[in-house]
C-alpha positions as CSV (number, residue, x, y, z in Angstrom):
1,M,-65.9,142.2,-47.6
2,P,-63.3,144.8,-48.1
3,L,-60.3,145.3,-45.7
4,D,-60.6,148.3,-43.4
5,D,-58.3,151.2,-44.3
6,D,-56.9,150.7,-40.6
7,C,-55.5,147.2,-41.7
8,H,-53.1,148.9,-44.5
9,A,-52.5,152.1,-42.3
10,R,-50.8,149.9,-39.5
11,K,-47.1,150.5,-40.1
12,K,-44.6,148.1,-39.4
13,K,-41.8,148.9,-36.8
14,T,-38.4,149.5,-38.2
15,T,-36.8,149.8,-34.9
16,D,-34.8,146.8,-33.8
17,V,-37.2,143.9,-32.3
18,K,-34.5,143.1,-29.7
19,E,-34.5,146.7,-28.3
20,K,-37.8,145.7,-26.9
21,Y,-37.7,142.1,-26.5
22,D,-35.1,139.3,-25.3
23,F,-35.3,136.3,-27.3
24,K,-35.3,133.1,-25.5
25,D,-35.8,129.8,-26.8
26,I,-36.9,128.3,-30.3
27,L,-40.3,127.3,-30.0
28,G,-40.6,125.9,-33.5
29,T,-39.0,125.6,-36.9
30,G,-41.1,125.5,-40.1
31,A,-40.1,125.5,-43.9
32,F,-39.6,129.3,-44.0
33,S,-39.7,130.7,-40.4
34,E,-38.7,130.3,-36.9
35,V,-40.8,130.8,-33.8
36,V,-39.2,132.2,-31.0
37,L,-40.0,132.4,-27.2
38,A,-39.4,136.3,-26.2
39,E,-39.6,138.2,-23.1
40,E,-40.9,142.1,-23.1
41,K,-38.1,143.8,-21.5
42,R,-40.5,146.5,-19.7
43,T,-43.0,144.1,-18.5
44,Q,-41.1,140.3,-18.4
45,R,-44.5,139.3,-20.3
46,L,-43.7,136.3,-22.7
47,V,-44.8,136.6,-26.5
48,A,-44.2,134.4,-29.3
49,I,-42.2,135.8,-32.3
50,K,-42.5,134.3,-35.5
51,C,-39.2,135.6,-37.3
52,I,-39.9,135.2,-41.4
53,P,-36.7,136.0,-43.6
54,K,-37.3,138.4,-46.3
55,K,-35.7,136.0,-48.9
56,A,-38.4,133.7,-48.2
57,L,-41.2,136.0,-48.9
58,E,-39.9,137.2,-52.3
59,G,-43.1,136.4,-54.8
60,K,-45.0,135.8,-51.6
61,E,-46.0,139.2,-50.5
62,N,-49.6,139.1,-50.9
63,S,-49.9,136.1,-49.1
64,I,-48.1,137.3,-45.7
65,E,-50.0,140.7,-46.3
66,N,-53.2,138.9,-46.4
67,E,-52.6,136.9,-43.2
68,I,-51.4,140.3,-41.5
69,A,-54.7,142.1,-42.7
70,V,-56.7,139.2,-41.3
71,L,-54.9,139.1,-38.0
72,H,-55.0,143.0,-37.7
73,K,-59.2,142.7,-38.1
74,I,-59.7,140.2,-35.3
75,K,-60.0,140.2,-31.9
76,H,-61.9,137.3,-29.9
77,G,-60.8,135.4,-26.6
78,N,-60.4,132.1,-28.4
79,I,-58.3,133.5,-31.5
80,V,-54.4,134.0,-31.1
81,S,-54.0,137.4,-31.6
82,L,-51.1,139.4,-33.5
83,E,-49.5,142.1,-31.3
84,E,-47.3,144.1,-33.4
85,I,-44.6,143.9,-36.5
86,F,-41.1,144.5,-36.8
87,E,-39.2,144.9,-40.0
88,S,-35.6,144.9,-40.6
89,K,-33.4,144.6,-43.5
90,S,-33.3,140.8,-43.5
91,H,-36.4,139.9,-41.6
92,L,-40.2,140.5,-40.8
93,Y,-41.3,139.7,-37.3
94,L,-44.8,139.0,-36.1
95,V,-45.2,139.3,-32.4
96,M,-47.9,136.8,-31.4
97,Q,-49.9,136.3,-28.1
98,L,-48.2,133.2,-26.3
99,V,-50.2,130.5,-25.8
100,S,-48.6,127.6,-23.4
101,G,-51.1,124.9,-22.7
102,G,-50.1,122.5,-25.3
103,E,-52.0,121.1,-28.5
104,L,-55.3,119.5,-28.2
105,F,-54.7,115.9,-28.5
106,D,-51.6,115.9,-26.1
107,R,-54.1,117.4,-23.5
108,I,-56.8,114.7,-24.1
109,I,-54.3,112.1,-23.9
110,E,-52.7,113.5,-20.5
111,K,-56.2,113.5,-18.8
112,G,-57.6,110.5,-16.8
113,F,-61.0,111.4,-17.6
114,Y,-62.6,112.7,-20.6
115,T,-66.2,112.6,-21.7
116,E,-68.7,113.8,-24.8
117,K,-69.4,116.8,-22.6
118,D,-65.7,117.8,-22.9
119,A,-65.9,117.3,-26.5
120,S,-68.9,119.4,-26.5
121,K,-67.5,122.3,-24.8
122,L,-64.2,122.2,-27.0
123,I,-66.4,122.3,-30.1
124,Q,-68.6,124.9,-28.7
125,Q,-65.7,127.1,-28.0
126,I,-64.3,126.5,-31.9
127,L,-67.6,127.1,-33.2
128,D,-68.0,130.6,-31.3
129,A,-64.6,131.8,-32.6
130,V,-65.3,130.6,-36.2
131,K,-68.8,132.3,-36.3
132,Y,-67.1,135.4,-35.2
133,L,-64.9,135.0,-38.2
134,H,-67.5,134.0,-40.4
135,D,-69.5,137.4,-39.4
136,M,-66.7,139.4,-40.5
137,G,-66.7,137.6,-43.6
138,I,-63.3,135.7,-42.9
139,V,-63.1,132.0,-43.7
140,H,-59.9,130.3,-42.1
141,R,-59.9,127.4,-44.6
142,D,-57.2,125.4,-42.5
143,L,-58.9,124.2,-39.2
144,K,-57.4,121.1,-37.9
145,P,-56.3,119.6,-34.7
146,E,-52.8,121.0,-34.8
147,N,-53.9,124.5,-35.1
148,L,-56.0,124.3,-31.7
149,L,-53.9,125.3,-28.8
150,Y,-54.6,125.6,-25.1
151,Y,-54.2,128.9,-23.6
152,S,-52.4,127.7,-20.4
153,M,-51.6,124.5,-18.5
154,D,-54.9,125.1,-16.3
155,E,-57.2,122.2,-16.1
156,D,-60.0,124.6,-17.5
157,S,-57.9,126.6,-19.9
158,K,-59.8,127.7,-23.4
159,I,-59.0,126.7,-26.5
160,M,-57.5,128.9,-29.0
161,I,-57.4,128.8,-33.0
162,S,-53.9,129.6,-34.5
163,D,-52.4,129.7,-38.1
164,F,-54.1,131.9,-40.0
165,G,-51.7,131.5,-43.2
166,L,-54.6,130.0,-45.6
167,S,-57.5,132.4,-44.3
168,K,-59.4,134.6,-46.7
169,I,-61.7,137.8,-46.5
170,E,-64.6,137.0,-48.5
171,D,-65.2,139.5,-51.2
172,S,-68.9,139.9,-52.8
173,A,-67.0,140.5,-56.0
174,S,-65.1,137.1,-56.4
175,V,-65.7,133.6,-55.1
176,M,-63.0,131.3,-53.6
177,S,-61.9,128.5,-55.7
178,T,-58.3,128.0,-54.7
179,A,-57.5,124.5,-53.6
180,C,-56.2,124.8,-50.2
181,G,-56.3,123.2,-46.5
182,T,-55.0,119.9,-45.2
183,P,-56.2,116.6,-47.0
184,G,-58.1,114.9,-44.0
185,Y,-59.9,118.0,-43.0
186,V,-60.9,119.5,-46.5
187,A,-64.3,119.8,-47.6
188,P,-65.5,117.9,-50.6
189,E,-66.3,120.9,-52.7
190,V,-62.8,122.2,-52.5
191,L,-61.4,118.8,-53.8
192,A,-64.0,118.9,-56.5
193,Q,-62.5,122.2,-57.2
194,K,-65.8,123.8,-57.1
195,P,-66.6,127.4,-55.8
196,Y,-66.7,127.5,-52.1
197,S,-67.7,129.6,-49.2
198,K,-67.4,129.8,-45.2
199,A,-69.3,126.3,-45.4
200,V,-65.9,124.7,-45.7
201,D,-65.0,125.6,-42.0
202,C,-68.1,124.2,-40.7
203,W,-66.9,120.6,-42.6
204,S,-63.7,120.8,-40.9
205,I,-65.4,121.5,-37.6
206,G,-67.4,118.4,-38.2
207,V,-64.2,116.2,-38.9
208,I,-62.6,117.6,-35.4
209,A,-65.8,116.6,-33.6
210,Y,-65.6,113.2,-35.1
211,I,-62.0,112.8,-34.1
212,L,-62.8,113.9,-30.6
213,L,-65.3,111.3,-30.1
214,C,-63.3,108.3,-31.3
215,G,-59.8,109.2,-31.7
216,Y,-59.6,108.4,-35.2
217,P,-60.1,110.3,-38.5
218,P,-63.6,109.6,-40.5
219,F,-61.6,109.7,-44.0
220,Y,-58.4,107.6,-44.1
221,D,-56.6,105.4,-46.7
222,D,-53.2,104.7,-47.3
223,N,-54.1,105.2,-51.1
224,D,-54.3,109.1,-51.7
225,A,-56.6,108.6,-54.6
226,K,-59.2,106.5,-52.5
227,L,-58.8,109.0,-49.7
228,F,-59.9,111.7,-51.9
229,E,-62.6,109.5,-53.2
230,Q,-64.0,108.8,-50.0
231,I,-64.2,112.7,-49.0
232,L,-65.7,113.6,-52.4
233,K,-68.4,111.1,-51.6
234,A,-68.7,111.9,-47.6
235,E,-68.3,108.3,-47.1
236,Y,-67.9,107.4,-43.1
237,E,-68.9,105.4,-40.6
238,F,-69.8,105.2,-36.9
239,D,-68.0,102.2,-36.4
240,S,-68.5,99.7,-33.6
241,P,-67.3,99.4,-30.6
242,Y,-65.8,103.0,-30.8
243,W,-69.0,104.5,-31.4
244,D,-71.1,102.3,-29.4
245,D,-71.1,104.5,-26.0
246,I,-71.5,107.6,-28.1
247,S,-75.0,109.6,-28.1
248,D,-77.2,109.3,-31.0
249,S,-77.2,113.4,-30.4
250,A,-73.5,113.7,-30.9
251,K,-73.9,111.6,-34.4
252,D,-76.8,113.8,-35.4
253,F,-74.6,116.8,-34.7
254,I,-71.5,115.5,-36.8
255,V,-73.8,114.4,-39.7
256,H,-75.3,117.9,-40.1
257,L,-71.7,119.4,-40.3
258,M,-70.2,116.7,-42.5
259,E,-72.9,117.1,-44.9
260,K,-71.7,116.8,-48.5
261,D,-73.9,119.5,-49.9
262,P,-72.7,122.8,-48.4
263,N,-76.2,124.4,-49.0
264,T,-77.6,122.3,-46.4
265,R,-74.7,121.7,-44.1
266,F,-75.0,123.4,-40.6
267,T,-73.6,127.0,-40.1
268,C,-72.0,127.8,-37.3
269,E,-75.1,129.6,-35.7
270,Q,-76.9,126.3,-36.3
271,A,-74.4,124.1,-35.0
272,L,-74.0,126.2,-31.8
273,Q,-77.9,125.6,-31.2
274,H,-78.0,122.0,-31.6
275,P,-79.0,120.1,-28.4
276,W,-75.6,118.5,-28.2
277,I,-74.2,122.1,-27.8
278,A,-76.9,124.0,-26.4
279,G,-78.8,121.5,-24.5
280,D,-77.8,118.6,-22.1
281,T,-77.6,115.7,-24.7
282,A,-73.9,115.1,-24.4
283,L,-73.1,112.2,-22.2
284,D,-70.8,112.3,-19.1
285,K,-69.6,108.6,-19.6
286,N,-65.8,108.5,-19.4
287,I,-64.4,107.6,-22.9
288,H,-60.9,108.6,-22.3
289,E,-59.3,105.2,-22.5
290,S,-60.5,104.3,-26.0
291,V,-60.3,107.8,-27.3
292,S,-56.7,108.5,-26.2
293,A,-55.7,104.8,-27.2
294,Q,-56.9,105.9,-30.7
295,I,-55.3,108.9,-31.0
296,K,-52.1,107.4,-30.0
297,K,-52.6,104.8,-32.7
298,N,-53.6,107.0,-35.5
299,F,-51.9,110.5,-35.0
300,A,-48.4,109.2,-33.5
301,K,-47.1,108.5,-37.1
302,S,-46.2,112.2,-37.7
303,K,-49.2,113.6,-36.5
304,W,-51.6,111.9,-39.0
305,K,-49.2,111.6,-42.0
306,Q,-47.7,115.1,-41.9
307,A,-45.7,113.4,-44.8
308,F,-49.1,113.7,-46.5
309,N,-47.2,115.5,-49.2
310,A,-48.9,118.4,-50.9
311,T,-48.1,116.8,-54.2
312,A,-50.6,114.0,-53.4
313,V,-53.3,116.4,-53.7
314,V,-51.8,118.3,-56.6
315,R,-52.0,114.8,-58.4
316,H,-55.7,114.3,-57.6
317,M,-56.6,117.7,-59.0
318,R,-54.5,117.1,-62.0
319,R,-56.3,114.1,-62.8
320,L,-59.4,115.8,-62.4
321,Q,-58.5,118.4,-64.9
322,L,-57.1,115.8,-67.2
323,G,-60.2,113.3,-66.7
324,S,-57.6,110.6,-65.7
325,S,-57.1,108.4,-63.1
326,H,-53.3,107.6,-63.9
327,E,-51.3,107.6,-60.6
328,G,-47.8,107.1,-62.1
329,P,-44.8,109.4,-60.9
330,N,-45.2,113.1,-59.7
331,P,-46.2,115.4,-62.4
332,T,-44.8,118.7,-62.6
333,L,-46.9,121.1,-60.1
334,P,-49.6,123.1,-62.4
335,S,-49.3,126.5,-62.0
336,P,-52.6,127.0,-60.2
337,F,-51.3,125.3,-57.3
338,Q,-47.6,126.2,-57.2
339,T,-48.3,129.0,-55.1
340,H,-50.1,127.0,-52.3
341,L,-47.3,124.8,-51.4
342,P,-45.7,125.5,-48.0
343,M,-45.5,129.5,-47.8
344,P,-43.4,131.8,-45.7
345,G,-44.5,131.7,-42.3
346,E,-46.2,128.2,-42.3
347,D,-45.1,125.9,-39.7
348,A,-43.7,122.4,-40.3
349,E,-47.2,120.7,-39.9
350,Q,-48.2,122.6,-42.7
351,H,-46.5,120.9,-45.6
352,C,-49.5,119.0,-46.5
353,R,-51.2,122.0,-47.7
354,V,-52.0,122.7,-51.5
């Protein structure tokens, strides 16, 4: 699906961003960027501005232009929007919609009451937004809890999808085969270095749904090679006692999304029609104590091994290419994966990308 001419026609503003916005606090710092809370002087409206040094963009221009093109193309109530772009001699500034409700896991832990129905409503919003993307030919390719933020602190706040640094607009003339994503959420076909499609996002949503219902990931091993082996085989369990009080409908929903074969895996449209989403099969029993305890236990360590080194995945990919299971020291990164290490504009938690 080609980019609209409108995406290319939009000019970056060369006026000083600080003429329009007052910079306030630093919201976060990544490997190549800084996100700043800013206030529009005329309206006092708050925004988040991603400040990217141009030096960090050298050789990576296509990546940031792709992210900008995707963000210009989409407008959905559950997707963080790009409002405008400024450019100076030294920096590129992306003015983004501010979402202030905090991260998904933090809010779940803070709740005193949390049920399957709550998880179902969250997944429904994510599915609706991702279906919108897929209908437009866009694949997110890095769906994970860290990229799911609450719009506000309101109890009934909607969830928002953020970070389109790895997103891709499908082109009928080419296939996607780039190894990218975050290890625990990446689909088997990506690890197997097979051509893949928007079905990779549906797999990731299945992983997120699994975590939302038990508080721990479906695939985990301190040994990276064993972790990837689990994912490649789609080997996971609904362990007792953590899943004893979870409905069969919820498990059936997850099984259809975490299907190894992308051709038989549920699409977003099919998932939205499942009784656990569209019907009344999601239970309203309080599972907060168990889920929050597991989230604290399993994600407190740098949010599920943010130290999950990109080189671990690269080593796995290289072993596949060489037909070897040798662990050994880190090899020199093979060129097909070098450009998919942390890129300008990526946040700190994205260092585990390939």
